[in-house]
Every structure is written in C-alpha cells, then in structure tokens.
C-alpha positions in Angstrom: -0.4 -6.9 21.8 0.9 -10.4 23.6 3.8 -9.6 26.6 7.1 -10.8 25.5 8.5 -13.8 27.2 12.2 -13.1 27.1 15.6 -10.9 27.7 15.7 -7.7 26.6 17.8 -8.2 23.2 14.4 -10.6 22.0 12.1 -7.7 22.3 14.0 -5.1 21.1 14.4 -7.3 17.8 10.4 -7.6 17.7 10.6 -4.0 18.8 12.9 -3.0 15.0 10.7 -5.1 13.4 7.2 -4.0 14.2 8.7 -0.9 13.7 10.4 -1.3 10.4 6.9 -2.9 9.0 5.0 0.0 10.4 7.5 2.2 8.0 6.6 -0.3 5.6 2.8 0.5 5.7 3.5 4.2 6.0 4.5 4.3 2.8 2.9 1.6 0.9 -0.2 3.6 2.0 1.0 6.4 1.0 1.0 5.2 -2.9 -2.5 3.7 -2.0 -4.0 7.5 -1.5 -2.1 8.6 -5.2 -2.7 5.7 -6.9 -6.1 6.4 -5.8 -6.0 9.8 -7.0 -5.2 9.2 -9.8 -7.7 6.5 -10.7 -10.4 8.8 -9.9 -8.7 11.3 -11.8 -8.7 9.1 -14.8 -12.1 8.3 -14.0 -13.0 12.0 -13.5 -11.7 12.7 -17.6 -13.3 9.5 -19.2 -16.6 10.9 -18.3 -15.7 14.1 -20.7 -14.3 12.2 -23.5 -13.4 8.8 -24.5 -9.8 7.6 -23.7 -7.4 6.9 -26.3 -5.6 3.6 -26.0 -2.6 4.9 -24.5 -4.4 6.4 -21.1 -6.5 3.3 -21.1 -3.1 1.7 -20.8 -1.8 3.8 -18.4 -5.8 3.4 -16.6 -4.8 -0.1 -16.7 -1.7 0.3 -15.0 -2.3 2.6 -11.8 -5.0 0.1 -11.1 -2.8 -3.0 -11.2 0.0 -0.7 -9.3 -3.6 -0.1 -6.7 -3.5 -3.5 -6.7 -0.6 -5.0 -5.5 -0.5 -2.1 -3.2 -3.5 -3.2 -1.8 -2.3 -6.8 -1.4 1.1 -6.0 -0.3 -0.7 -3.9 3.0 -3.1 -6.3 3.8 0.1 -8.9 3.7 2.3 -5.9 6.3 -1.1 -5.2 8.4 -1.2 -9.7 9.3 3.0 -9.2 10.1 2.7 -7.3 12.5 -0.1 -9.4 14.8 
C-alpha cells in the first residue's frame, strides 16, 4: 500500500472509502457463494432427471446473476488499488 502524503482528514476519507468497498466486496462474495451453491445443486439435479423449462429458466437466471456478481466483485477489487 502506498503511503498517503496529505493531511489526516484526507487519509480518513480514503480509509472510509476503502472500508465501504471492502464491505461491498464481502456482501458480493457472500452472494457469489449462494449463487454457486444454487447452480451446483441445480446441475446435480439435472444429472438425475431432465429439467423442466421453468427449472432451466431459473438455472439460466442464476447463472446470469452469478456472472453479474463476479463482474461486480472484479470491479470492486480494482477500486482498492
């Protein structure tokens, strides 16, 4: 981490921003874990029986949500640099 060369109020702002970003990352990571578990569970059920159209729609939606969450996680990670 680079040293901050400025007054202390400015470094406090940076710290608060970083903390806010870290909190967002934590929430996104939790959401990613939930979605990954849901997708894995659905994929396991597909091995046992053919999914209905409704189930496939739910699966595709979960995959899209997972992709979006992963993109958000990557973006937030770049904000900490």
